[in-house]
N, C-alpha and C positions, 0 to 999 in steps of 0.2 A: 477343952477344946477351945481356943480363942480364934473365932472368925472375923477378919474384917473386910468389909464390903467399900469401895473405895470408888469415888466421884460418883457419888448417886444425886446427881446434881438437882434432880426433879423431886428429890426425896418420896420415891415412891418403891426404891427394893422390898422396903420391908413389907408392902401392900400386894408385891407381884410374886410372892408364892410361902409356901406355907415352911417356915424356917425353923419351924419348934420339932418337924420333922428329922430335926440334927440329935434331939434325945435333951436329955436335962442337964448334962454340963456341957453340951456345947453355949457359949457365950460370944453373942452376936452382936457385933458394932459397926456402925452403918456409919459414912464420912458423906458429906455433901461439899463437903469443902476442898477444893482441886490445894495441891500442895507442888509447887515448882521448886522448892529448897531441896536439895541431895538430905544436908545434915537435918532437917528440921522432919522430911518427908523418914528418912532409918529412925530417928527418935518415937516419931508416929507408928510405927510399925513394929518394934521392938517384940512386943507380946506376942504378934499373933503365929501361929502356927500354919494358918492357911489363911489364904487372902484371893478374893474375890476381885478383879478388876475389869473395868467397862472399857471394853476396846481397846483404845491406844491413846485413852487418856493420861494415865500415868506410866513412865518406863519404867523400865524393870535392867538395867543396863547392868554389866558384870561386877561395877563398883559398889551398884546399891545391895545387889545381891551377897555380896559378899559379905557384907555386914548385919546380914538378917539372918542370924545361925539357928532360931528358933525355926525358919521359915523352910515348911515339907511340901505343900502343895500349895500351887498359885493358877486360879482357874480363871481364864479370859473368856468374856462371852464372845459367841463369835469362834470360829475356827481356824482366827489368821491374824496374828496380832506380832507387828513389826517392830513395835518400841519392847517386846520379849527377848531379852538375850538366852534361847533356847538352849545353846553350846555352855551358856555357864549355868544356867539353873541345872543340866546336869554334873555339871563339875562339881555343884553343891549339893546333889541329892533333891532337887527340888521335884517333884513331878508338875508337870503343867497339863494340865485338861480344856478341853474348848466344850462347845454348848451348841448346840442347834440355831437356824436363825433364817428368818424372812430374808432370801439373797435378792428380793427386786424391791426391794422398799426405796431404796436410793433413787430409782427410777420413776416412781409416785413422786418423790422430792422433787428431783428434776424437771416432771413435765409440770408439777405448780407452780415452780419457777418461771418456764418456759409460759403459761398461761400467764404468771402474773406479771411479766414484761410486757407481752404483746397487749393486755386488756388493760394495762396499765391501775392495777389493781390497788396497791401502794399508792398512787399517787391521787387516786380518783377518794378513796379513803379516806386521807390526807385532808384535800379542795374539800368533799362534804363536812368535816368536823370543823372547819373556818368558816363554812358558810360562803363557798364557793360550789358553783352547778355547772355542771360538762365541762370542765376547763381543759381538757385532754382528749384525744383522738387516738382507740385504739386502732388493730390493726385485726385483718381475717386471717385466721392459720391457714387454711385452704388455700392449697396453689403456691405458698412459700416454701423455700426448703430448708429442710432439716441436714444441717452434717453432723455428722457423730463421730466423735473423736474415739476408737473404740469400741469394737462391735464383738466383746466378751459378751458373758451373761446379762451383763444391765444395759451393754450399751444395744445389745438385740432388742431388749424390751420396748428401748425406747423409741427404737426404730420402727416397731408395731405400733407403739401410740400414735409418731407423730402418723404414719400412714391413713391410720384411725380417723384424723383428723384431715385427710385430705392434702397432707405435704407430701412433698417431691424431697425423699432421704438418699444422703449421699454419706459416705461413709470413709474413712484412712484410719489407719494405723502402721507402724514400722513393721509389722509381720502378716497385717492382711493384704489378703488377695481376693480379685472379681470372684474363683470359684467361692469362696466364703461370704462373700456377699449376697451370693445368687439367691440362697435359700431361703434371704428376708427377705425379697423384693427390695436389696436395697444398691445402689448403683456406687461400685469404688470409683474412685480417684483419688489422685495424687495429693500430696499434704497442700502444695499450693492451690491444687485445685478445691479441698475443702474449704480452705480460709477466704480465697476469692469468690466464691461459690453462694456460700451458704448464709442463710439470713438469720440462722441463729444456731451455733455450735455448742452442743452439749459435752462436756467431756467423762468419758469412763475408763479411765485407764489405771494401772496397777502403779504406784511410786517406787520407782526404782533409781539407783545413780544416774540412769539413759535416758527416764523419762522427768527426769528434775527441771524443772523451766521449761518444759516443753513447749508450753506459751510464752512465749515472753515479745520483744517488743517489734520484729519483724513479724512475727504473725500475727500482731494485733493492729501493726499498720496496713497490711494485706489485706484485711476486713474492711468489709462494706461500710461504710459513715454510716449507714442503717441495720447495721446486725447487731446482735445479741451474744453474749458470750456465758454460760451457765458451767458451774463447776460444783458438783458436788462429789467427787472422789477423793480428791488429796489436796490441799492446798498448795502444796510444794508443786504442783504442775503446772504451777502458773506464775510468772513473774511478778508478785503482787505491788510493786514497784513499777511495773513496767504500765502494769494496770491501770493503774493509779492515773499514770502519765496520760495514757489513752483515751480514759474518760474525763479529764480534765478538757484535755487539747479537742474533745469531740472527734478522734479518731474513730470511734464507735458508739452504738446509739445507748448502751448500757450493757449492764453485767448483774446476776444472780449468782451468788457465791453461799453455799452451807459449810466452806470449808476454808481455813486460813491458814498462812505458813504456823502460825506461832496461835494456840487456842489452852484457854480461852482467850479470845478476843482481848489485847490491853484496852483501855479506857484510850489513848492515845496514838490508838493504829489509824495510819491516814485512811485508809479506804472506808474509814467511816464518815470520811469528809468526802470522799468520791461521790461526783453528782452522779444521776439515772444508774442507782443500784438497789438491789433488794437482797440483804443480807437476813442468813438464818443460821442460829448457832449450833453449827453440826449436829441436825435432828433428821436428817435421810433416814438413819435405821430407828430411831426412836419411836417406837409406837407401845400401847399397853400389851397388843397381843405378844410383838417380839419380847417386851421385855419379861412376859411370863414364861416365855422358852428358856429366853436367857437365864433366868434364876431360878426356873423351874430346872434347868438339868445343871446348873451349879451346885443345889443341893445334890441331886442325883452324885455328881462326880464326887462330891466328898462323902459321898455314903457308901461307895465303890471303892475309892482310895481306904477310906476307914476297913472297909471288908479285904482288904489287901487285893483289891481286882481292879484297880483304876480304868475310866473309860475315857473315850475320847482325849487319848492321850497326845500331846502334840510333841514331837522330836524335832532335834536339830538335821537339817538335810543333807550337811554333811557333817559328819562325826570326826572328831579331832581323832 
């Protein structure tokens, strides 16, 4: 059995689980380089019966799946992967299984970014390294207003962190109600109110056709010039070109992004030149502990599938 472990960017997958559990007949290969070109990807993956995909790094659309006749099991880390065509997998006889995950890690990343912006962590680090001393002035979080865009599991955790630091917390999303806000001690506001009132907005929404570029030029223009934007959800929720213009024009004070429209981020991406930004390479879910869960469960998935009783199976929402 040939097993391919994809997009192991940090070269840690081999250390995070005991792959020898798959037995002496399993040949496991780890890929640390992301492949965008579909022809190159198909050629690379031809030998494998089993693939382990990390989150949404490598897409598996119908056109790619049709060219991988040897593939029988596709494991994705986590229990949701929008870049896998589950209906096409079903048509081609490919079983798709997921893994456990810590659902709150992205909130940790978002809060770290809120702190980095308000305490000017990155700017102060750069200043000290070039010999400067106390060149900037940070802000006290207590008394500021945190705007949470999306009050699901991650948004609620973000609200809890904000309140723990003495912030006033407001929230909005298309389906949010005052009744759903009340148990979290969060004030429901309109979309206009969120962007106008918040000192920092943290995005915690699922990317869909309806939410694509939910934060665009108009929303950014409505923010305070002193306000920050934080996105640890999906890059497509924000109009990245509009954000670059807003930062260049000083419409907002800065932004912290863990996610981007295109990933890995190209070397010529305009956001890299935008001022007052804190950027990280989509690592909100990445930790030693979470990777051990991912890959440990992936091995369990493979063993269960081999035994004819697959676990954590993902199926199309609507069968054809």
